[in-house]
A tleap script that builds the chain and sets N, CA, C and O, in Angstrom:
source leaprc.protein.ff14SB
mol = sequence {
  NMET THR LEU PRO LYS LEU ILE GLY GLU ALA
  ARG ASP LYS LEU LEU TRP ASP VAL PRO ASN
  HIE TYR THR GLU LYS GLU ARG TYR ARG LYS
  VAL ARG ASN ALA VAL ASN HIE GLY ASN LYS
  LEU PRO HIE ASP PRO ALA GLN ILE ARG HIE
  ASP PHE ASP LYS TRP HIE LEU PHE LEU LEU
  ARG ARG LEU LEU LEU ARG LEU GLY TYR ASP
  GLY LYS VAL ALA SER PRO GLN GLU GLY PHE
  ALA SER CYS SER ALA VAL ASP GLU PHE SER
  ALA GLU HIE ASN SER PHE HIE CPRO
}
set mol.1.N position { 153.189 137.702 176.863 }
set mol.1.CA position { 152.539 136.544 176.568 }
set mol.1.C position { 151.819 136.390 175.405 }
set mol.1.O position { 151.178 137.317 174.908 }
set mol.2.N position { 151.887 135.156 174.881 }
set mol.2.CA position { 151.339 134.901 173.534 }
set mol.2.C position { 149.997 134.639 173.817 }
set mol.2.O position { 149.579 134.469 174.962 }
set mol.3.N position { 149.141 134.591 172.561 }
set mol.3.CA position { 147.871 134.411 172.437 }
set mol.3.C position { 147.217 133.222 173.270 }
set mol.3.O position { 146.349 133.277 174.141 }
set mol.4.N position { 147.905 132.118 172.732 }
set mol.4.CA position { 147.582 130.694 173.360 }
set mol.4.C position { 147.669 130.562 175.096 }
set mol.4.O position { 146.958 129.919 175.869 }
set mol.5.N position { 148.688 131.330 175.314 }
set mol.5.CA position { 149.099 131.379 176.742 }
set mol.5.C position { 147.895 132.330 177.696 }
set mol.5.O position { 147.344 132.027 178.754 }
set mol.6.N position { 147.787 133.346 177.001 }
set mol.6.CA position { 146.685 134.297 177.488 }
set mol.6.C position { 145.334 133.594 177.543 }
set mol.6.O position { 144.591 133.713 178.517 }
set mol.7.N position { 145.038 132.866 176.488 }
set mol.7.CA position { 143.749 132.208 176.493 }
set mol.7.C position { 143.653 131.092 177.524 }
set mol.7.O position { 142.598 130.877 178.120 }
set mol.8.N position { 144.792 130.364 177.740 }
set mol.8.CA position { 145.039 129.446 178.797 }
set mol.8.C position { 144.763 129.880 180.025 }
set mol.8.O position { 144.108 129.219 180.831 }
set mol.9.N position { 145.352 131.279 180.308 }
set mol.9.CA position { 145.236 131.852 181.636 }
set mol.9.C position { 143.831 132.213 181.947 }
set mol.9.O position { 143.387 131.963 183.067 }
set mol.10.N position { 142.979 132.875 180.891 }
set mol.10.CA position { 141.763 133.196 180.863 }
set mol.10.C position { 140.964 131.950 181.358 }
set mol.10.O position { 140.224 132.106 182.330 }
set mol.11.N position { 141.060 130.665 180.735 }
set mol.11.CA position { 140.415 129.495 181.193 }
set mol.11.C position { 140.672 129.175 182.375 }
set mol.11.O position { 139.717 128.814 183.063 }
set mol.12.N position { 141.949 129.204 182.947 }
set mol.12.CA position { 142.265 128.628 184.315 }
set mol.12.C position { 141.837 129.537 185.255 }
set mol.12.O position { 141.104 129.099 186.142 }
set mol.13.N position { 142.171 130.877 185.263 }
set mol.13.CA position { 141.976 131.550 186.259 }
set mol.13.C position { 140.750 132.403 186.393 }
set mol.13.O position { 140.386 132.825 187.490 }
set mol.14.N position { 140.037 132.686 185.138 }
set mol.14.CA position { 138.924 133.315 185.168 }
set mol.14.C position { 137.668 132.307 185.088 }
set mol.14.O position { 136.535 132.612 185.460 }
set mol.15.N position { 138.020 131.132 184.577 }
set mol.15.CA position { 137.136 130.028 184.317 }
set mol.15.C position { 136.262 130.342 183.071 }
set mol.15.O position { 135.091 129.963 183.039 }
set mol.16.N position { 136.783 130.982 182.117 }
set mol.16.CA position { 136.197 131.455 180.760 }
set mol.16.C position { 136.363 130.009 180.064 }
set mol.16.O position { 137.261 129.173 180.173 }
set mol.17.N position { 134.966 130.017 179.177 }
set mol.17.CA position { 135.084 128.893 178.279 }
set mol.17.C position { 135.160 129.610 176.950 }
set mol.17.O position { 134.249 130.314 176.517 }
set mol.18.N position { 136.169 129.412 176.406 }
set mol.18.CA position { 136.625 130.159 174.944 }
set mol.18.C position { 136.312 129.243 173.775 }
set mol.18.O position { 137.178 128.413 173.495 }
set mol.19.N position { 135.128 129.275 173.008 }
set mol.19.CA position { 134.832 128.301 172.039 }
set mol.19.C position { 136.000 128.143 171.012 }
set mol.19.O position { 136.711 129.098 170.701 }
set mol.20.N position { 136.169 126.801 170.467 }
set mol.20.CA position { 137.096 126.736 169.417 }
set mol.20.C position { 137.220 127.651 168.407 }
set mol.20.O position { 138.294 128.017 167.930 }
set mol.21.N position { 135.845 128.123 167.989 }
set mol.21.CA position { 135.890 128.949 166.478 }
set mol.21.C position { 136.689 130.333 166.780 }
set mol.21.O position { 136.881 131.088 165.827 }
set mol.22.N position { 137.184 130.707 168.131 }
set mol.22.CA position { 137.820 131.946 168.364 }
set mol.22.C position { 139.434 131.822 167.999 }
set mol.22.O position { 140.229 132.726 167.744 }
set mol.23.N position { 139.655 130.279 168.066 }
set mol.23.CA position { 141.296 130.138 167.765 }
set mol.23.C position { 141.559 129.234 166.844 }
set mol.23.O position { 141.426 128.020 167.000 }
set mol.24.N position { 142.013 129.894 165.667 }
set mol.24.CA position { 142.601 128.981 164.609 }
set mol.24.C position { 144.008 128.530 164.852 }
set mol.24.O position { 144.956 129.310 164.948 }
set mol.25.N position { 144.089 127.241 164.944 }
set mol.25.CA position { 145.688 127.014 165.092 }
set mol.25.C position { 146.600 127.705 164.215 }
set mol.25.O position { 146.406 127.874 163.011 }
set mol.26.N position { 147.772 128.165 164.980 }
set mol.26.CA position { 148.840 128.748 164.235 }
set mol.26.C position { 148.585 130.228 163.568 }
set mol.26.O position { 149.540 130.884 163.151 }
set mol.27.N position { 147.333 130.674 163.499 }
set mol.27.CA position { 147.146 131.785 162.742 }
set mol.27.C position { 147.867 133.169 163.449 }
set mol.27.O position { 148.462 134.064 162.849 }
set mol.28.N position { 147.648 133.066 164.744 }
set mol.28.CA position { 148.289 134.432 165.474 }
set mol.28.C position { 149.735 134.272 165.335 }
set mol.28.O position { 150.347 135.329 165.177 }
set mol.29.N position { 150.450 133.156 165.357 }
set mol.29.CA position { 151.759 133.017 164.932 }
set mol.29.C position { 152.354 133.517 163.570 }
set mol.29.O position { 153.370 134.206 163.478 }
set mol.30.N position { 151.560 133.063 162.494 }
set mol.30.CA position { 151.761 133.356 161.208 }
set mol.30.C position { 151.502 134.921 161.121 }
set mol.30.O position { 152.380 135.521 160.501 }
set mol.31.N position { 150.590 135.603 161.562 }
set mol.31.CA position { 150.435 136.820 161.501 }
set mol.31.C position { 151.522 137.762 162.190 }
set mol.31.O position { 151.979 138.783 161.675 }
set mol.32.N position { 151.835 137.285 163.350 }
set mol.32.CA position { 152.840 138.013 164.070 }
set mol.32.C position { 154.217 137.977 163.383 }
set mol.32.O position { 154.909 138.995 163.379 }
set mol.33.N position { 154.615 136.906 162.838 }
set mol.33.CA position { 155.855 136.609 162.064 }
set mol.33.C position { 155.918 137.392 160.940 }
set mol.33.O position { 156.939 138.033 160.690 }
set mol.34.N position { 154.716 137.423 160.060 }
set mol.34.CA position { 154.590 138.274 158.974 }
set mol.34.C position { 154.807 139.766 159.242 }
set mol.34.O position { 155.442 140.462 158.450 }
set mol.35.N position { 154.243 140.273 160.427 }
set mol.35.CA position { 154.341 141.754 160.677 }
set mol.35.C position { 155.881 142.144 161.162 }
set mol.35.O position { 156.500 143.147 160.806 }
set mol.36.N position { 156.364 141.071 162.090 }
set mol.36.CA position { 157.681 141.365 162.496 }
set mol.36.C position { 158.753 141.578 161.473 }
set mol.36.O position { 159.648 142.422 161.481 }
set mol.37.N position { 158.483 140.625 160.567 }
set mol.37.CA position { 159.557 140.434 159.386 }
set mol.37.C position { 159.216 141.214 158.225 }
set mol.37.O position { 159.963 141.113 157.252 }
set mol.38.N position { 158.180 142.003 158.155 }
set mol.38.CA position { 157.683 142.998 156.942 }
set mol.38.C position { 157.156 142.037 155.906 }
set mol.38.O position { 157.151 142.477 154.757 }
set mol.39.N position { 156.728 140.853 156.083 }
set mol.39.CA position { 156.294 139.960 154.857 }
set mol.39.C position { 154.761 140.234 154.604 }
set mol.39.O position { 154.133 141.049 155.280 }
set mol.40.N position { 154.287 139.604 153.732 }
set mol.40.CA position { 152.877 139.514 153.168 }
set mol.40.C position { 152.180 138.927 154.148 }
set mol.40.O position { 152.695 137.895 154.578 }
set mol.41.N position { 150.926 139.340 154.753 }
set mol.41.CA position { 150.113 138.756 155.540 }
set mol.41.C position { 149.823 137.342 154.985 }
set mol.41.O position { 149.666 137.132 153.783 }
set mol.42.N position { 149.748 136.176 156.151 }
set mol.42.CA position { 149.343 134.894 155.528 }
set mol.42.C position { 147.737 134.844 155.169 }
set mol.42.O position { 147.258 133.858 154.610 }
set mol.43.N position { 147.044 135.847 155.490 }
set mol.43.CA position { 145.542 135.721 155.535 }
set mol.43.C position { 145.053 136.874 154.823 }
set mol.43.O position { 145.812 137.838 154.719 }
set mol.44.N position { 143.902 136.921 154.316 }
set mol.44.CA position { 143.296 137.977 153.813 }
set mol.44.C position { 143.147 139.281 154.874 }
set mol.44.O position { 142.512 139.096 155.913 }
set mol.45.N position { 143.601 140.291 154.664 }
set mol.45.CA position { 143.526 141.519 155.692 }
set mol.45.C position { 142.042 141.427 156.226 }
set mol.45.O position { 141.800 141.488 157.431 }
set mol.46.N position { 141.154 141.291 155.357 }
set mol.46.CA position { 139.595 141.574 155.722 }
set mol.46.C position { 139.447 140.298 157.084 }
set mol.46.O position { 138.874 140.485 158.157 }
set mol.47.N position { 140.068 139.163 156.687 }
set mol.47.CA position { 139.843 138.111 157.705 }
set mol.47.C position { 140.508 138.519 159.028 }
set mol.47.O position { 139.908 138.292 160.078 }
set mol.48.N position { 141.663 139.082 159.036 }
set mol.48.CA position { 142.149 139.636 160.203 }
set mol.48.C position { 141.326 140.610 161.007 }
set mol.48.O position { 141.218 140.545 162.231 }
set mol.49.N position { 140.762 141.499 160.256 }
set mol.49.CA position { 139.889 142.565 160.716 }
set mol.49.C position { 138.690 141.802 161.360 }
set mol.49.O position { 138.157 142.215 162.390 }
set mol.50.N position { 138.266 140.616 160.680 }
set mol.50.CA position { 136.985 139.980 161.153 }
set mol.50.C position { 137.447 139.333 162.587 }
set mol.50.O position { 136.776 139.541 163.598 }
set mol.51.N position { 138.390 138.701 162.605 }
set mol.51.CA position { 138.979 138.076 163.762 }
set mol.51.C position { 139.203 139.134 164.938 }
set mol.51.O position { 138.824 138.788 166.057 }
set mol.52.N position { 139.768 140.356 164.788 }
set mol.52.CA position { 139.819 141.431 165.642 }
set mol.52.C position { 138.430 141.585 166.220 }
set mol.52.O position { 138.215 141.437 167.423 }
set mol.53.N position { 137.344 141.932 165.200 }
set mol.53.CA position { 135.992 142.275 165.554 }
set mol.53.C position { 135.329 141.243 166.456 }
set mol.53.O position { 134.504 141.574 167.307 }
set mol.54.N position { 135.736 139.895 166.233 }
set mol.54.CA position { 135.066 138.819 166.877 }
set mol.54.C position { 135.702 138.709 168.490 }
set mol.54.O position { 135.038 138.355 169.465 }
set mol.55.N position { 137.079 139.082 168.508 }
set mol.55.CA position { 137.603 138.950 169.773 }
set mol.55.C position { 137.063 140.341 170.608 }
set mol.55.O position { 136.791 140.328 171.809 }
set mol.56.N position { 136.979 141.349 169.871 }
set mol.56.CA position { 136.296 142.765 170.592 }
set mol.56.C position { 134.870 142.337 171.137 }
set mol.56.O position { 134.541 142.674 172.274 }
set mol.57.N position { 134.054 141.620 170.357 }
set mol.57.CA position { 132.555 141.313 170.755 }
set mol.57.C position { 132.695 140.185 172.025 }
set mol.57.O position { 131.818 140.114 172.886 }
set mol.58.N position { 133.788 139.393 172.037 }
set mol.58.CA position { 133.789 138.312 172.874 }
set mol.58.C position { 134.186 138.835 174.335 }
set mol.58.O position { 133.865 138.253 175.371 }
set mol.59.N position { 134.970 140.080 174.264 }
set mol.59.CA position { 135.447 140.696 175.215 }
set mol.59.C position { 134.438 141.531 176.067 }
set mol.59.O position { 134.393 141.600 177.295 }
set mol.60.N position { 133.688 142.113 175.205 }
set mol.60.CA position { 132.525 142.957 175.475 }
set mol.60.C position { 131.598 142.258 176.061 }
set mol.60.O position { 131.106 142.747 177.078 }
set mol.61.N position { 131.076 140.844 175.555 }
set mol.61.CA position { 130.096 140.219 176.216 }
set mol.61.C position { 130.682 139.741 177.705 }
set mol.61.O position { 129.922 139.609 178.664 }
set mol.62.N position { 131.940 139.526 177.782 }
set mol.62.CA position { 132.538 138.978 179.108 }
set mol.62.C position { 132.305 140.332 179.983 }
set mol.62.O position { 131.873 140.214 181.129 }
set mol.63.N position { 132.546 141.418 179.529 }
set mol.63.CA position { 132.439 142.462 180.398 }
set mol.63.C position { 130.951 142.689 180.892 }
set mol.63.O position { 130.613 142.783 182.072 }
set mol.64.N position { 130.321 142.742 180.052 }
set mol.64.CA position { 128.764 142.746 180.346 }
set mol.64.C position { 128.303 141.744 181.344 }
set mol.64.O position { 127.596 142.077 182.295 }
set mol.65.N position { 128.704 140.495 181.135 }
set mol.65.CA position { 128.408 139.463 182.056 }
set mol.65.C position { 129.003 139.806 183.317 }
set mol.65.O position { 128.359 139.625 184.350 }
set mol.66.N position { 130.156 140.279 183.344 }
set mol.66.CA position { 130.874 140.595 184.973 }
set mol.66.C position { 129.966 141.594 185.621 }
set mol.66.O position { 129.630 141.520 186.803 }
set mol.67.N position { 129.553 142.610 184.724 }
set mol.67.CA position { 128.833 143.751 185.409 }
set mol.67.C position { 127.387 143.390 185.774 }
set mol.67.O position { 126.671 144.170 186.402 }
set mol.68.N position { 126.946 142.064 185.318 }
set mol.68.CA position { 125.705 141.788 185.696 }
set mol.68.C position { 124.518 141.960 184.886 }
set mol.68.O position { 123.360 141.874 185.296 }
set mol.69.N position { 124.917 142.223 183.633 }
set mol.69.CA position { 123.866 142.517 182.383 }
set mol.69.C position { 123.556 141.081 182.016 }
set mol.69.O position { 124.433 140.218 181.975 }
set mol.70.N position { 122.237 140.846 181.741 }
set mol.70.CA position { 121.595 139.565 181.438 }
set mol.70.C position { 120.627 139.828 179.947 }
set mol.70.O position { 119.883 139.002 179.418 }
set mol.71.N position { 120.849 140.937 179.587 }
set mol.71.CA position { 119.750 141.029 178.269 }
set mol.71.C position { 120.530 140.604 177.085 }
set mol.71.O position { 121.352 139.690 177.027 }
set mol.72.N position { 120.124 141.455 176.101 }
set mol.72.CA position { 120.566 141.032 174.561 }
set mol.72.C position { 121.538 141.970 173.988 }
set mol.72.O position { 121.480 143.159 174.302 }
set mol.73.N position { 122.418 141.539 173.181 }
set mol.73.CA position { 123.313 142.530 172.539 }
set mol.73.C position { 123.183 142.257 171.182 }
set mol.73.O position { 122.769 141.152 170.830 }
set mol.74.N position { 123.523 143.232 170.260 }
set mol.74.CA position { 123.496 143.164 169.017 }
set mol.74.C position { 124.297 142.010 168.487 }
set mol.74.O position { 125.352 141.828 169.096 }
set mol.75.N position { 124.059 141.234 167.553 }
set mol.75.CA position { 125.158 140.416 167.039 }
set mol.75.C position { 125.308 140.597 165.547 }
set mol.75.O position { 124.385 141.065 164.880 }
set mol.76.N position { 126.398 140.253 165.044 }
set mol.76.CA position { 126.888 140.590 163.686 }
set mol.76.C position { 125.956 139.806 162.706 }
set mol.76.O position { 125.915 140.137 161.521 }
set mol.77.N position { 125.251 138.831 163.159 }
set mol.77.CA position { 124.362 138.019 162.160 }
set mol.77.C position { 123.434 138.918 161.143 }
set mol.77.O position { 122.668 139.702 161.703 }
set mol.78.N position { 123.426 138.894 160.042 }
set mol.78.CA position { 122.568 139.643 159.146 }
set mol.78.C position { 122.845 141.167 159.355 }
set mol.78.O position { 121.972 142.033 159.301 }
set mol.79.N position { 124.166 141.384 159.600 }
set mol.79.CA position { 124.545 142.678 159.496 }
set mol.79.C position { 124.089 143.506 160.888 }
set mol.79.O position { 123.588 144.625 160.776 }
set mol.80.N position { 124.255 143.001 161.971 }
set mol.80.CA position { 123.791 143.596 163.251 }
set mol.80.C position { 122.417 143.789 163.298 }
set mol.80.O position { 121.920 144.531 164.145 }
set mol.81.N position { 121.680 143.129 162.380 }
set mol.81.CA position { 120.054 143.153 162.262 }
set mol.81.C position { 119.407 142.178 163.418 }
set mol.81.O position { 118.214 142.166 163.721 }
set mol.82.N position { 120.407 141.388 163.984 }
set mol.82.CA position { 119.855 140.692 164.982 }
set mol.82.C position { 120.451 140.720 166.365 }
set mol.82.O position { 121.533 141.277 166.549 }
set mol.83.N position { 119.805 140.155 167.321 }
set mol.83.CA position { 120.550 140.234 168.702 }
set mol.83.C position { 120.323 138.904 169.168 }
set mol.83.O position { 119.530 138.073 168.725 }
set mol.84.N position { 121.333 138.786 170.370 }
set mol.84.CA position { 121.464 137.433 171.014 }
set mol.84.C position { 121.720 137.628 172.376 }
set mol.84.O position { 122.142 138.729 172.729 }
set mol.85.N position { 121.521 136.666 173.270 }
set mol.85.CA position { 121.560 136.741 174.655 }
set mol.85.C position { 123.280 137.183 174.877 }
set mol.85.O position { 124.193 136.768 174.163 }
set mol.86.N position { 123.401 137.951 175.837 }
set mol.86.CA position { 124.779 138.168 176.104 }
set mol.86.C position { 125.721 137.119 176.415 }
set mol.86.O position { 126.921 137.286 176.195 }
set mol.87.N position { 125.206 135.909 176.976 }
set mol.87.CA position { 125.983 134.801 176.900 }
set mol.87.C position { 126.057 133.964 175.820 }
set mol.87.O position { 126.487 132.837 176.063 }
set mol.88.N position { 125.764 134.206 174.735 }
set mol.88.CA position { 125.966 133.467 173.453 }
set mol.88.C position { 127.163 133.735 172.744 }
set mol.88.O position { 127.476 134.789 172.190 }
set mol.89.N position { 127.871 132.562 172.825 }
set mol.89.CA position { 129.246 132.715 172.207 }
set mol.89.C position { 129.384 131.868 171.083 }
set mol.89.O position { 130.531 131.572 170.747 }
set mol.90.N position { 128.416 131.417 170.431 }
set mol.90.CA position { 128.343 130.386 169.334 }
set mol.90.C position { 128.883 131.195 168.137 }
set mol.90.O position { 128.828 132.423 168.074 }
set mol.91.N position { 129.422 130.369 167.170 }
set mol.91.CA position { 129.971 131.079 166.000 }
set mol.91.C position { 128.796 131.718 164.995 }
set mol.91.O position { 128.982 132.666 164.233 }
set mol.92.N position { 127.738 131.097 165.140 }
set mol.92.CA position { 126.631 131.769 164.305 }
set mol.92.C position { 126.377 133.340 164.788 }
set mol.92.O position { 126.128 134.211 163.955 }
set mol.93.N position { 126.449 133.575 165.976 }
set mol.93.CA position { 126.101 135.025 166.622 }
set mol.93.C position { 127.293 135.840 166.827 }
set mol.93.O position { 127.215 136.949 167.354 }
set mol.94.N position { 128.492 135.287 166.396 }
set mol.94.CA position { 129.887 135.974 166.784 }
set mol.94.C position { 130.747 136.179 165.699 }
set mol.94.O position { 131.777 136.842 165.821 }
set mol.95.N position { 130.343 135.574 164.471 }
set mol.95.CA position { 131.146 135.557 163.218 }
set mol.95.C position { 130.800 136.751 162.310 }
set mol.95.O position { 129.653 137.068 161.994 }
set mol.96.N position { 132.032 137.433 161.892 }
set mol.96.CA position { 131.848 138.646 160.942 }
set mol.96.C position { 132.145 138.414 159.592 }
set mol.96.O position { 132.508 139.264 158.778 }
set mol.97.N position { 131.946 137.032 159.368 }
set mol.97.CA position { 132.096 136.901 157.829 }
set mol.97.C position { 130.926 136.999 157.192 }
set mol.97.O position { 129.854 136.590 157.638 }
set mol.98.N position { 131.152 137.708 155.811 }
set mol.98.CA position { 129.902 138.167 155.173 }
set mol.98.C position { 129.205 136.994 154.562 }
set mol.98.O position { 128.135 137.150 153.974 }
savepdb mol mol.pdb
quit
């Protein structure tokens, strides 16, 4: 299943709201094609790592919500020096950009 289809399934079946800042159009396809064909990555490798970390935090937040947790979690804002509500999915509290 491609990333857009997987996100669509999560939205439809799990009723998840996936904010737009998680999905940059065509990024997943360009990265996949570069890896499959042994080409140079279309984005800075640090950016790809930031995206991976962002999705990891997104899924962790969803898991905690599913388990009934309603407290705060560390957010990458200011180098994890801040925290935000577990259901806070804004770019401000979920971006790993320096």
